[in-house]
N, C-alpha and C positions, 0 to 999 in steps of 0.2 A: 234509521241509523245513518249518519253521515260518514262518508269515507274520507279520510285525510289523505288526499292524493299526493301531496308533497312527501309525506312520510312513506307512503307506499312505494312511490317511484324511486326513492333513495334506499330502499330496503334490499339488501343482498339476498335475503330469503325469498322475496317476491320474484326477483330476476332469476334465481335458481329454479323456482317453480315454473316460471314461464318457459325457460329454456328446456327444462325437463319435459314439459307438456308438448312443446313443439317437436323435440327430438323423438318422443314416443309416437306422435302423429305421423312424422316422416317415416318412421319404421313401419307403422301400421299400414301406410299406403304404398309401401314398397320403394321408397326413394333409395337411391344408391348410397353407399358409404361416403363417397366423395361429396355428393350433394348435401347429405346430412351434416357432414363436417363443415362445409362452407356456410351453410345456413346458421349453424350454431356459432361459428366464428363471427359472422356479421352481427348476430343478435347480441353476443357478448360485448363486442365493440360498441354497439349502439347503447346498450344498457349502462355500460361504464361511463360513456359520455353524458348520458342523461343524468345519472346519479351525481357526477362531478358538477355539472352545470347547476343543478338544483341545490346541491350542497354549498357551492360557492355563493349562490344567490341568498340562501338563508344566512350564511356567515356575513355577507355584506349588509343584509337587512338588520341583523343584530348589531353590527358595528354602527350603522346609521342611527339606530335607536339610542345608542349610548351618547351620540352627539359628536363624535370625532371620526369621520369616515376614513381618515388617513392612518389611524392607529390600528395595529394588527389585532386580530381577535384573540 
């Protein structure tokens, strides 16, 4: 079974699961509240950026396939 990484990395459910897992691990290993909050904030920012970049790339690729790269999607 092949994993569609483009779809996976743009999925809000995937990032919510990753952030939930990491926050649970931080709690399990006794990280402080401030540390946990900072790690989750950084992960949220990174996941949002990744999803945006991949989403825009897919939009640009679809636009290029139609033959007019300057036309909005």
